[in-house]
C-alpha positions in Angstrom: 2.7 24.5 10.7 1.0 24.9 7.3 -0.3 21.6 6.0 -1.7 21.4 2.5 -1.7 17.6 2.1 -2.5 14.7 4.5 -1.3 11.2 3.3 -2.2 8.1 5.2 -1.4 4.4 4.9 -4.4 2.2 5.4 -3.9 -1.2 7.1 -2.6 -0.9 10.6 -2.8 2.9 10.3 -6.1 4.5 9.2 -8.0 1.3 9.4 -8.7 -0.5 12.7 -8.5 -4.2 13.3 -12.0 -4.6 11.9 -10.9 -3.2 8.5 -12.9 0.0 8.9 -12.9 3.4 10.5 -15.3 5.9 12.1 -17.0 7.3 9.0 -18.9 10.1 10.6 -15.7 11.4 12.4 -13.8 11.2 9.1 -16.6 13.0 7.1 -16.5 15.9 9.5 -12.7 16.2 9.2 -12.7 15.7 5.5 -15.1 18.7 5.2 -12.8 20.8 7.3 -9.8 19.8 5.2 -11.6 20.5 2.0 -12.7 23.9 3.2 -9.1 24.6 4.2 -7.7 23.5 0.8 -6.0 20.4 2.3 -5.7 17.5 -0.1 -6.4 14.0 1.4 -4.5 11.0 0.0 -4.8 7.3 0.8 -1.4 5.6 0.2 -1.5 1.9 0.3 0.2 -1.3 -0.9 -3.2 -2.6 -1.8 -5.5 -2.0 -4.7 -7.0 1.3 -6.0 -10.5 -0.2 -6.4 -10.5 -1.4 -2.8 -9.5 2.1 -1.6 -12.2 3.7 -3.7 -14.8 1.4 -2.0 -13.5 2.4 1.4 -13.9 6.1 0.7 -17.0 5.8 -1.6 -18.6 9.0 -0.4 -15.6 11.2 -1.2 -13.6 9.1 -3.6 -14.0 11.6 -6.5 -12.7 14.4 -4.2 -9.4 12.8 -3.0 -6.3 11.2 -4.3 -4.9 7.6 -4.2 -1.4 6.2 -4.2 -1.9 2.4 -4.6 0.3 -0.6 -4.9 3.1 1.1 -3.0 3.3 4.0 -5.5 3.0 2.0 -8.7 -0.4 3.5 -9.5 -1.6 7.1 -8.8 -5.1 8.4 -9.2 -6.7 11.8 -8.6 -10.3 10.9 -7.9 -11.3 8.7 -10.9 -8.5 10.0 -13.1 -5.5 7.9 -13.7 -2.3 10.0 -13.1 0.3 7.2 -13.7 1.0 3.5 -13.8 4.4 1.9 -13.4 4.3 -1.5 -15.2 6.5 -4.5 -14.5 8.0 -5.9 -17.7 6.9 -9.4 -18.6 10.5 -10.5 -18.4 10.8 -9.3 -14.8 7.4 -10.7 -13.9 8.5 -14.1 -15.2 11.8 -13.9 -13.3 10.0 -13.1 -10.0 7.5 -15.9 -10.4 10.4 -18.4 -11.2 12.3 -17.3 -8.1 9.2 -17.8 -5.9 8.7 -21.3 -7.4 12.3 -22.4 -7.1 13.6 -20.7 -3.9 10.9 -21.7 -1.4 9.7 -25.1 -0.2 6.1 -26.1 -0.9 3.9 -24.6 1.8 6.3 -21.8 2.7 4.2 -19.2 0.8 0.7 -19.0 2.1 -0.7 -16.5 -0.3 0.4 -15.1 -3.7 -1.1 -12.4 -5.7 -0.3 -10.6 -9.0 -1.8 -7.1 -9.2 -2.5 -4.9 -12.2 -4.3 -1.7 -13.0 -7.7 -3.5 -13.4 -7.5 -6.5 -11.2 -5.6 -8.7 -8.8 -5.0 -12.2 -9.9 -5.0 -15.3 -7.7 -4.4 -18.9 -8.7 -7.7 -20.8 -9.1 -6.4 -23.6 -6.9 -6.0 -21.3 -3.9 -8.1 -22.5 -0.9 -11.3 -20.5 -0.3 -10.2 -19.5 3.2 -7.0 -17.9 1.6 -9.0 -16.2 -1.1 -11.2 -14.7 1.6 -8.1 -13.2 3.2 -7.0 -11.8 -0.1 -10.5 -10.1 -0.5 -9.8 -8.2 2.7 -7.1 -6.2 0.7 -8.3 -6.5 -2.9 -11.8 -6.0 -4.1 -11.4 -6.7 -7.8 -10.1 -10.3 -7.9 -9.9 -12.8 -10.8 -9.1 -16.5 -10.2 -6.8 -17.7 -13.0 -5.3 -21.1 -13.9 -1.5 -21.5 -13.7 -0.7 -18.2 -11.9 3.1 -18.8 -12.2 2.9 -18.3 -15.9 0.7 -15.2 -16.0 1.7 -12.3 -18.2 0.3 -8.8 -18.9 -0.6 -9.9 -22.4 -2.5 -13.0 -21.1 -4.8 -10.9 -18.9 -4.7 -7.7 -20.9 -3.7 -5.7 -17.9 -0.7 -3.5 -16.8 0.9 -5.7 -14.1 2.6 -3.7 -11.4 3.1 -5.8 -8.2 3.6 -9.4 -7.0 2.5 -10.0 -3.4 3.9 -12.8 -1.4 2.6 -13.7 2.1 4.6 -16.3 4.0 3.1 -18.7 6.5 3.4 -18.0 10.2 5.4 -21.1 10.9 8.5 -20.0 9.0 11.3 -17.5 9.7 9.9 -14.5 7.9 13.0 -12.3 8.3 15.1 -15.1 6.7 12.5 -15.7 3.9 12.3 -12.0 3.1 16.1 -11.7 3.0 16.3 -14.8 0.7 13.7 -13.3 -1.6 15.3 -9.9 -1.8 18.8 -11.3 -2.5 17.5 -13.4 -5.4 15.6 -10.6 -7.2 17.2 -8.8 -10.2 18.3 -5.2 -9.6 15.5 -3.9 -11.8 12.9 -4.8 -9.1 12.7 -4.4 -5.3 10.6 -5.8 -2.5 9.1 -4.0 0.5 7.5 -5.4 3.7 3.9 -4.4 3.8 3.2 -6.0 7.2 1.3 -9.3 7.9 4.3 -11.4 6.7 3.8 -9.9 3.2 6.4 -8.7 0.7 5.3 -6.6 -2.3 7.6 -6.8 -5.3 7.6 -4.1 -8.0 9.9 -1.9 -10.1 13.0 -0.6 -8.3 12.8 3.0 -7.3 9.1 3.1 -7.1 7.5 3.6 -3.7 4.9 5.8 -1.9 7.2 8.8 -2.0 7.4 8.7 -5.8 3.6 8.6 -6.0 3.3 11.5 -3.5 5.8 13.6 -5.5 3.6 13.3 -8.6 0.7 14.7 -6.6 2.9 17.4 -5.2 3.8 18.5 -8.7 0.1 18.4 -9.7 -1.0 20.6 -6.9 2.1 22.7 -6.2 2.6 21.5 -2.6 6.0 21.6 -0.9 7.4 18.7 1.0 7.2 20.5 4.4 3.5 21.2 3.8 2.7 17.4 4.0 1.7 15.3 7.0 2.1 11.5 6.6 1.0 8.6 8.7 2.2 4.9 8.6 3.2 1.9 10.6 5.5 -0.3 8.5 8.6 -0.5 6.3 6.8 0.5 3.1 5.7 3.8 4.9 9.1 4.8 6.3 10.3 6.8 3.4 7.2 8.9 3.3 7.3 9.5 7.0 10.9 10.7 6.7 10.3 12.9 3.7 8.6 15.6 5.8 9.0 17.1 9.3 5.4 16.0 9.9 5.7 12.3 9.5 3.8 10.4 12.2 4.4 6.8 13.1 1.4 5.0 14.5 1.4 4.4 18.3 0.8 0.7 17.5 3.9 0.4 15.3 6.9 -1.6 16.4 9.2 0.3 18.8 12.1 0.1 16.4 10.0 1.6 13.7 8.8 4.5 15.9 12.4 5.3 16.9 13.1 6.1 13.2 10.4 8.7 12.9 10.2 12.2 14.5 6.5 12.1 15.5 4.1 9.5 16.9 0.3 9.7 16.7 -1.8 10.5 19.8 -3.5 7.1 19.7 -3.2 3.7 17.9 -5.2 2.6 14.9 -7.9 1.0 17.0 -8.6 4.3 18.7 -8.7 6.7 15.7 -5.0 7.7 15.9 -4.9 9.3 12.4 -8.2 11.2 12.8 -7.3 12.5 16.3 -3.9 13.6 15.1 -5.4 15.3 12.1 -7.7 17.2 14.5 -4.6 18.6 16.3 -3.2 19.7 12.9 -6.4 21.4 11.9 
């Protein structure tokens, strides 16, 4: 096996339940990967700025596929951004307001290149949860009428987290059936759907980095635990489902990590690759 790129999801995969990882262990492996010419990529549904903060010591030396592939960075350099049209954004927000009963949606975010936007009326305890996944947040009035022009930002994703008391499978199905064909929704775990342009996912982001560095698909190892990771785990013979992933998810992937996310599953599996 010749691996030239390692791509990992973050929440439920690289990060443990405390939203962190063993920094010293990672630093040792990152140095080995760098010496071997292996690119390291964080691929997440969440925000680039948050990922930068989590890898502050090496952020300029690695790559980022954020917001499920809508935004790609190489270090500090922006490679691409896939923007939602204001018409599609307005349609998505109207669907969310009309199709679901009050209280069904626990948390709603609108993410752009610069910031993630949250309604100013959102309870503090919910905003605190949002801050776990997004570091650059702006509270705005009247979120359901937000547009890229209004906030001077390239809007790429709408995040919807449903409350634990509802039937999430039914809610997700209802949402996806109502969306226009120009956009699509993916499950990012934690009762959350992320809505963006159709045809854009982590694989499309990875392919941009492949072209940038001249890396073949069978030279990539990928790690993930949820639906929005499945395509990138299937794109390469070296896709690894997390040991903590649902059984039905693991059955769809060729490989499983040597440990779960709370026991350094990604780092220990990278060691076996190196």
